[in-house]
N, C-alpha and C positions, 0 to 999 in steps of 0.2 A: 425365408430363413427359419429354421426350426426354433421353438420356444426352448429357453433353458429353464428347467424347473428347480426351484430352491425350496427346500423343506426346513422350516426352522423349529428345532426341538432342543430341549423339552418344550412341549406347548405350554404357554403361559399367556393367558388372555390379556392380563395388564400390560405385559411386555409388548404383545402384538399391538394393542391400542396405542401405546406410547410410540412404537416404531412408526405406525401409519400416520399419527397425528389427526388433528381435527379435520374431518372431511378428506382424509387421505392427503393433507398437505405436504407431508414429509415424503410420501411416495412420488408426489409430483415433482418435488425438488430433485429426487434421484433421477427421475425420468428425463428431466430438463437437463440435468448435468451430463448424462451419458447418451442422450438422444435415443432412448429406448422406451418401450411401453411395458408397464407392469400390470398384470391382472392377478387379483388375489382371491383365494377361496380357503378361509380359515388360515392354517399355518403354512399353506402351499401357495408359492408365488411363481407365476409364469413370466419370464422376461423375454420379450421379443425385440430383436434388433440385430446390429452387427455382432459377430461373435465376440470379439475383443471387448466391445463396450458392454455386451451382456454379462461377460465375466466380471468386469469391474462393478457393474450394478449388482450382481449377485454377491460379490465381496462386500460391498456396502451394506446390503441387507443384513448379512451375517454379523458384520461388525457393529452395526447400530443396534441389532436385536441384543447383542451381548451388553450394550449399555443402556438398554431401555428399561431397566428397573426403576429409573427415575424419568420424569418428564424430559423429552427431548425437544428443545426449541428449534425454530428454523435456522437460527445462527449456529446451534450445534451441528445441525445437519449440513449446512453450507461449509462450515469450517472443516468438518470431517471429510467432505467430498473433495476439497482441495488437497488434503493429505493423501487420500486414496489415489487421485488422479496423478499425483507426483511420485507416487510410490514405485513407479517403474524406473526411476532414477535412484542411484545410490545416494543416500543422505550423507552429507558432510558431518563431521563429528559435531555433536549437539553443542550450541553455545551455552555458556553458564546461564543459570536461571536469572531472569530480571527481577529485581526487588521493586515491585509495585503492588498496588491493591489487587490487580488481576493475577493471581497466583498462577493460573493456567496459561498465561501468555508465553508464547514461544514461536520460533520461526516454523511456518507451516509448509514451506517449500525449500528445496536445496538453496535457491538463491536467497531467500529470506535468512536462512541460517548463515549463509556467507556474508550477507549485509551486516548482521549483528555482529559477527566476529570481526569484520573490517572495522566497524565503529569502535569496538573495544581495542583493537590492535593499531589503529592509525589515529593521528592528530586531526586529519581532515578526510572525510569520506563523502563521496558523491553517490547518490542513489537516483538513478535515472530509468524512467519507465512509464507505462500507462497507468491510468487511474485504477485505484482499487488494489494495488499490489502491496499496500501497507508501508510505503516509503516514509511518509510523515508519521504515522501512527507509531511504527517501530523506532523511529529517530527520537520521538518524544518519550517513549518508553525507556530508551537508553539513557536519555537525559535524567529522567526521574531515577533511574537505577544509580547512576553516577552521583546524583545529589544525595540519594539515601544513604549511600555508602561513603559519604564525605569526601568523595574524590574531586568534587568541585564545589564552589561556594555559591555559584548562581546558575540559574537557567535563563537564558535569553533566546527568545523566539522572534524571528523577523520574516517579513515577506514583502515584495514590492507591492504598492497599492495601484495595481493595474486592473482595470474593469474588463470582465470577460465578454468583450464584443458589445457591451452596453454603455450608455451614458447616464449615469445615475444623477448627475447635476449637483446641486447644492444639498449638502447633507447637515442638518441642524445639530446643535449641541456643542459641547466642548470638544477639545482635541481627541480625547479617549473615545468618546462617542462617535466621532467622525471616522476613526480607523477601525473601530470594533467590526463592522461588517466584513472587512478584508481578512481579519484575524480570528474570526469565529471558529473555523476548523481546529485551530491550535488550542483555543480555550476548551472546546469540547473534548479533545484528547487529554488534556490536563485534567479535567474534572473526572473523567473515567477512570484515570490511572492513580489519582491522589485523593479524590473526594472533593467536593465543592467547598466545605468549610476550610479544609487545610490549604487549598489553593488560594482562597481569599486571604488567609492570614500570611501566606508567603508573599502574595502581592504587596500587602501592607508593609512588610518588612523589607521589601526590595530584593528578596531572594529569587523571585520570579519576575521577569521583565518581558513584555511584548511590545514591539515597536515597529513602525514601518522602516523599511530598509534606508530610507533618507536620513533617519536619525542616527545611523551608524557611523557617519563620516566623522573623522576627527577623534574617535574614540579608540583606546586600546583595551581589549578585553582580556583580562587575566583571570585564571582559576575559574573559568566559566565553561558551561556547555552551551554552544551557540548553534541554533538551527536556522538556516535560510530555506524557507518553504517557497514553492512556486518559482524556482530559479529560473525557469525558461523565460520568464517575463523581466528578467534583469537585462540591462545593456551591458556590453563588455567593460565599460567603465565602472558601473556599478559592481559588477562581479569582482573586478580587481580590487576595488575599494573594500568590499567585504572581506576578501580572503586576506588582505593585509591588515585587518583589524585584530587578527588572532594574536594573543599575548601568551605569556608564560603560564603553563598549567592549564591551558585551554584545550578544548576539543570542539570541532566543528563538523556539522553535517549539512550538506547541501542537496536538496531534493528538488526533482522537477520532471515534467513530461514534455519532451520536444515535439510532441505531435499537437500540443495545445498552447502554442505561442500566441499571446494577445498583443504583441507589440505592433506599432504601426507598420504597414507593409514596406518591406525593403530594409527594415532594421534588423540587424544580426542579433541573435540571442546570446547573452553572456554565458549561459550554460553550454550552448553549443561550442562557443569559442573555447571555453575553459576545457572542455572535454578533448578538444583537439591540441590545445597548447600544453596542457599539464599532464598528458597521458603518460610521459616517461619520467615524471618527477617522483623521486623517492619520498616516502612518508605520506603519500596520498593513496587513496584506494577508490576505485570505481566499481560500482555494482550495476550491471544493466539488467533491468527486469524485463520480462516478456508476458504476453497474454496468459501463459500457463501459471503465473504467479498471482493472477487476480484472486482475491479472497472475498469478493462481494458476491452478489447473486450470479449464478451461472451464466445468465444471459449478458452480463458485462463482458465476460471474455469473448463471447461471439460478437458482440457489438465492436469491441476493439479490433478483432480479426477482420470483421467486414470493412471497417474504415481503413485498416492497413492495406487490405486487398485493393480497395478503391484508389488509395494514394499510390500504390504501385502501378496500377492500370493507367492513372493519369501520367505518372512519370515516364512510362513506356511510351505513351502516345506523344508526349512533348519531345522525346528523343527521336521518335519517327518524323515528326514535323521538322525538327532541326536537320536531320539527315536529308530530308526532301528539299529544304531550302539550300542546303550546301550542294546537293547534286545539281539543283537548278542553276 
């Protein structure tokens, strides 16, 4: 395949240095994202690979060069690459800006934009898809936005305390310390979006609450934004219990990845059942994310794709065995 040459003008050595990154780490990110090879000599870049992918890589080089007046972090590169990869699809109308400490926060893919709009337009929204698609982070950002605009009085974050294939045994400390390891991703998102000091004060006032799902039983949650994370690890009974806690003026978001269920073998996921049972219920919205929506390291999307391919291969093999047993 012939190389695609990209010449970045006007020549600016500072911009070129920021574009390439330390030891060309930014160029390596672009190569990994589009599966191409990039060779550089001054302001001239030779991109080698599939024609369509080379054109996307060239587009990325030009776009990042225009933004390289300031330092470009690896995060800047990776988030920009997600947007470029999804620009082949027509974007939905932009969702209103979220009122958080991260002023640049917005949907990076069409499905993320759809997800944000669903959260704003529906009382209950389900976000289902693989790791790294922003399901939990965007849900927490939407909760912070609603709280800052005085649309809700409290933010309540919950998840089932199910271990991911491990047996942690006895955990020392009081109740809060015992459940903290399960809820740490939610803390991290809050700290990033509101700041450590402000989150601490809101916890003290009771305006933010984080609790295991078991603590939701018997409560009615009014004027609150409730997020159920890791919902694939709920039982059908737990999911029904959670959904029936929703009170007046409340909004709920349920997130989960049906490919990472940690329930005991043979137990049906409450998230899977809810998707089947509630698909036709008005007032609810479902957003299904795919590997194209992954906004982490480019390799994460390939890992998700590889596991999906393997799962499909195993399913086909099992179907073949069933047919053979039936024929026998």
